[in-house]
N, C-alpha and C positions, 0 to 999 in steps of 0.2 A: 338605646341607639348604638349602632355598631361603630366602633372606633375606626377612624380612617388611618390607613398606613401610608406613610410618605417615604419616598426614595430620594436620597441626596444625589442630585445631578450637578456635579461640580464642574464638569468640562464646559468651557465657554461656548461650545457649539450649541448647547441647549438653550442658552439665553438668546443667541442669535436667531435660532429657529423660532423661538417663542415670539420674538419681535416681528419677524417676517410674517408669522401666522396672524398676529394682531393687525398688521398692515393690510393683509388680505381678507381679514374678517372670517378666518376659517378655524374651526376646532382642530387641534393638532396633538398627536400623542407619539411617544416612543413605544415601540411594540417589539414583542418576540425575543429573539436570542440575546440582545443586549441587556434587556431587563432581567432575563433569567440569569445571565452570567454575572451581572452586578450583584444579584442576591446570593449567588454561589461564590462570590469573590474570585471569579475567573476573569482573565484578561479577554477583552473582546474589542476588535477594531472595526467590526461591521455594525452600523447603526441604521435601523429601519424606522422611518417616520410615516405615520398614517395621518391623513387629514380628511376632514369631511368636506371635500371639494377637489380641486385640481392639484394632484401631486406634482405635476410638471411645472405649474405656475409657482408653487411653493419652492421647488428646487431652484428655479431661476432667481427668485427673490432672495433666497438664502445665499446663493453664490454671489449675487450682486453686493450683498452686505459684507461678505468675507473678502472677496477680491473680484472685481468685474472681469478680470482676465481669465478666471476659471472656466474650463470647458464643461458644460453640462451635457451628458449623454441622455437622450430621452427617447422613449418608444411610445408613440402616440396611440398605437393599437392597444397597448396594455395599460396606458395611463401611468407609466412609471418613468422616473428620472433618477440619474445617479451621477455622482462626481466624487473625486478624491480630494481630501484636504489634509495636508501633512500625512500622518500615518493612518488616517481614518477613511473608510469607505462609507459614504452616506447615500442612502437610497430613500426615495420619496414616492409614495403611492396614494391615490385617493381611496378612501374606504369603499369597499365593494362587497357585494354578495355574489355567490357563485352557484351554478347548477351544472350538473354533469349528464352526459349521455353515456350509456353503458359501454360502447365500444371505443371510448376515447377518454384520456385523462385531461384533455383540454377543456376547460370549463366555459360555460356561457356566463359572461361577466356583466353585472349591472352596478350602477352607483348604489352605495348603501350607507348605513350608519356605522359607528364604531362597533356597536353590538353585532351587526351583520359581519363585520370584518373579524371580530374575535370568534364568532361562530364557525368561520371557515378555517380556522387554524388547526394544525394537526394534533397538537397535544396541549393539555391544560397548562403545562409549564412554559409553553410558547405562546399562550394566549394572553399573557399578562401585558398590561399597558400602563404607561405613566403619563399623566397629563402635563402638557406644556402650555396650558391656557392660564392666563393671568390670575383668574379667581381660584384656581385649583392646582397651581404649579407643583409638581412633585408627587401628587396623589396617585396611589396605585389603584387601578381598576382591574378587579379580579373576579369575574363572574362565575368561574368554574372551580374555585378553590385551588388554583394553581400554586399559591403560596404554601398551602397545606401539603400538596403533593411534592413540592420541592423539599419541604422539611422531612417528609416521610420517604423521600427518594423513590417516587413512583412515576411511571410513565402511563398516562391514561388519556384517552381521547375526550375532547369536550362534549361531543355529541355521540350518538350511537356508533360504536366502532365498526360495525358492518358497513354502514353508509360511508363513514370516513375512509375506510380502506378500499371499498369498492369504487368510490369516486376517484380517488388518487392512490393507486396501489403502491406507488413509491413510498408512501407513508409507512408501509410495513417494514421496509428496509430502514427507514429513518428511525422508527421505534427501536429497532434492534441496535442501530448505530448509537443513538442517544443513551440507551441502557448500558452499552459497552463503554462509551466515553465517560459517562458520569458515574458509573457503577451504581445504576438505579435498577429497580425491578419493574418489569412490565406487569401491570395489573392482570390477574388471571383471566378476567372476562375479555380484556383487550387482546391478550395473547391467543385466546381461543378464537377470536375473530380473525386474527392473522392466519391461523390454521385453516379456517373456513374459506378465506379469500385468497389463499396462496396462488391459485391458478391465474388470478388477475394480474400477477406480476408480468405475465407474458406480453401485456400491451405496452409495457414501459420500454423505452429505448435502452439498448445495451450500455451506452455511454453513461446514462444516469445511474443504472444499477452498479456499474463498475466504480463510479465515483463514490457511492456509499460503501461499497466493499473495500475500497482503498482506505477510507476513513476508519473502518473497523480494523483493518490490518495495521494502521498507524496508531491505534489506541494503546494505552498502557498495558492492558491485558486483553489482546485480541481473541484469545481462546473463548472468552465469555460470549462474544458475538457469534463466533462460528457454532458454538453449542446451541445458541438460540436459533440460528439459521437452520441447523439440522433438526432441532425439535419441532420447529414450525412447519417443516416440509419445504421451505424455500430453497434450501441448499441443493436439494436434488434437482430442482428446476434450473437454478442459475449456475450451478457448478457441479455437474454430475460426477466428474472424475474424483472430486474431493469426497463426495458422499460415499463412493465405492471403497474408500479406505476403511470405512467403519466395519467393525465386527471381527470376531476371532474364530478361526476354524481349528478343531481338534482332531488329531489322528494318532492312533496308538498311544493315547494318553498325553500327547504333546500338543501344546497350543503355541501360536506365535503371539507377539504383542499386538494390541489393537493399534494399527497404524494411523487411525484417525486421531486418537488421543495422544499418541506419540508425536505426531506432526504438530499438534497444538502445543505440546510441551516445548518442542523445539522453537516454535514461533514465539511463545512467551519468553523462553530463555534469551532469544536474540534481541528482544525488545529492551533488555537490560543493558545492552552494549551498543545499539545503533538505532537511529531514527530513519535510516535509509530505506525508503519504500521498496526498492528493488532487491536489496539484500533480504528484506522481510518476505518478499515474494519468492525468493529462492528457498527460504525456509518452508513456505507453504507448499512448494512444488518439488522439494528434494526427493520425496518418496512417492510421488504421484503415480508412478508406473509399477508399484509393488503388486497391486491386485492381479494384473495379467501375467506377471512373472513368478507368481507364487507356486511353489512346488514342494511336495514332501519327498525327501530322499531318505530311505531307510539307513539308519546308522548316523545320519547327519542332521535329520530333523527338517524344519521348514527352511527353504531357501528362496531368495529373490534375485537370482543371478541375472545380471544385465539390466536391472531396473534403472540404474543411472544412465545407461545408454538410451534405452527406450524413453525414459523420462525427458532427457534432453531433446529428443526428437519431437516430443509432444509440446514442448514449450512454445514454439512458433504457432502451432495450431491453437493452443489455449489463448495466447496473447492476441492472435488475430480475431478469435471469436469474442473475446472480452473487450475488444477495441482498445487494448493497451498499446503503447508505442512499440513499433516493430524495428527500431534502430538499435542504438548502443545498449539501451535498457534491456531489450529482449535478449540480445547476444550475451550480455553479462549474466542474466538469470540462467540461460541455457548452459553457459560455461560452468557456473556454480553447481548446477544439477549434475552435469557430466563428471565433475571432478570431486564431488562431495565425499566419496569414499576413500579417496587417495591418502589424505593426511592421517585418517583414522587407521588405515591399513599399516602405516608406518609405525604406529604405536605397538603393533602386535608382532613385530619382527625386529631383527638386528637391522639398524638403520644404515644403509649404504649411502655413500656420497652420490653414487650414480642415481639412486631413487630420488634423492633430494634435488639433484640438478634437474632431473626430468620434471619434477613437480614445479620448481621455480620457472623452468622454461615454458611450461604449459599454462601456468596461472598468471605469469607476468606481473603486472602492477596490481592485479586483483588477489595476490597471495594473502594479504591481510584479511580481506573480506572472506576468502575461502576458509581461513583458519578460524575466524569468528563463527562462521556457519558450522564448522565441524565441532567446535567446542560446545555450541548450543545443541548439537545432535547427540551429545553424550548424555543419555537419560537412563535412569534406573531407579527403582524404589530403594535399592541398596546404596545408601549414601557413601559408604566406604569404597564401593566399586567405582562410583563416579569420581571420588577424590583421587583414587589411584590412576584412573584414566587421564584426569586433568594434569596430574603430575608428569605422566609419560608425555602428554601433549606439550608440556613446557619444555621437555627435552628436545622434542621435534623442532619447536620454535628456535631454541638456541642453536641447534645444528644447522637449521636453514640459514640463520644469520651468518654462521661461520662459513658455510659453502658460498653464500652470496658475496661475502667480503673477499673470499679467496678467488673465486672463479668468475665473478661478474656475469652470471648466467641469465638473470631476469631480463626478459625481452631481448636477449642477445641475437644478433645477426651473425652468421658465420663470417669470419674475417675475410674469406675469399668470396668474391662476387662472380656472377655468371659472366660479366664482361671480362674480368681478369682471366677466367678459364679460357674464354674464346681467344683472347689476345695471346696467352701463353702457348696455346697449342695450334693457333692459326685455324680455328674452326668456326662455323656458324652455329646458330641455335640448333640444339640436338638433345637427344635423351641422355647422352653422356654427361652433359652439364648437370642435370638433375641428380644423376647417380653420384657424381663427385661431391656435389654440395651436401647431399644426404649423408654420404660416408663421413665427411668432415664433421657435420653436426652430430652424428652418432658417436664419433670418436671423442668429441669434446664432452658430450653428456656422459659417456662411459668413463671419462677421466684418462683416456689413452693419450690424449694430447691436451695441452692447455688452451684456453681461449685466447690465442696469441697468433699474430699474423705470420711470423716466421715458421712456427710449427705447422700451422694450417697450410702455408704455401708448400712446404716440403711434402706434406701428405698429399696435397693436390697433384704434385708431379708424380708421386708413386702410384696413386690411383689412376691417373691418366695413362701411365705406361702400361698398367695392367689391362686397360681397356684398348690398348693398341694405338694410343695417341702419342705423338712425338713433340717434345718441347721445341719451340722455335729457337734458333741460335741467335 
């Protein structure tokens, strides 16, 4: 007789749900991600409960036992209910079986058994269930050897993978996302099914695809996910600009670096210093426009002149298509892409205060993020070369601090305003105001005058007189 595996469910919520299930006379189980993460010793605040009956009734009964004032959100059409308790997200659903039509990922749902519910799960490691019933509390129900797959670090579908992925093509992205997050391997037969069904991803909404892509980008080693996306053929469909980075061209015996793998190295590098999704997106997109700007110049080799300018213009287009936020997040990524070469250029030349002031002025409060991106962008198989570059970069950082302390350039507004120019010369809005303000800004950035009201006022008068304006007495 097979030995039963039990899982310790120490949180008080499980006892409460068990009591509520007993009151309603319904079989109830904890399923999916919480069980998986418990077995992997990972923290998980989302708990899914399945009952053979009404998930909405169970949710209300549980909330009543915890605190009658709790608000339960329920969706009658889907038979699901959800509420928050302290730091937990609790979701309840009746066991169901699903069938799909080819042109939609929305299933036809019917009431079912626990077995039906486990059959419809995406992967064996997510089909694990733990009983909350009195006679078997804590017992693991594992019909597809999910425990074994967890132990062997394998992603596999419970049923035929072609049917699983064709029914709900988002599961192809989820397979790659879980493999990336957990450092698991997708079973070869399962991965082959992803390749066969890749075109089905086109029926999935962009928001859901982007949500999975963001989770891959936020993983500890996102390059693993992008490589799987590329090998499966999904990347070319969901992110063609990134696919085009792949490959090396040789001319006259000279080849450039493979910008696909370089970008993934930059992305992995930056994960060591930041969890900021948008700075990681800047790493993804920093060289995105290299393919159309690639040119072989005799005596110089391969060049990508202007890829930072073109790339920054592509950012809004890519964000719009991906349904990513078009506000401050997009503007931040666009700025990072546009400026990403500037700090690195400073390591290759004698660093002038003027160049540092301009960089501080353009980067503003994002200077630290820009420097983190640029340090991540220093990649080479030659470790000594990387070490030398990073040392030079430390010099740039120190000089930036010195200039910032001395000249207060970050986010500075010229000390002279348009209103003051109009009052001083007795004029209305005109092009001369813009010329004077630009002249003062340039003089401060070039170090000709200090970022100081008196010096700026004096220069304003001089510039005005050159433009034929007369100071009011």
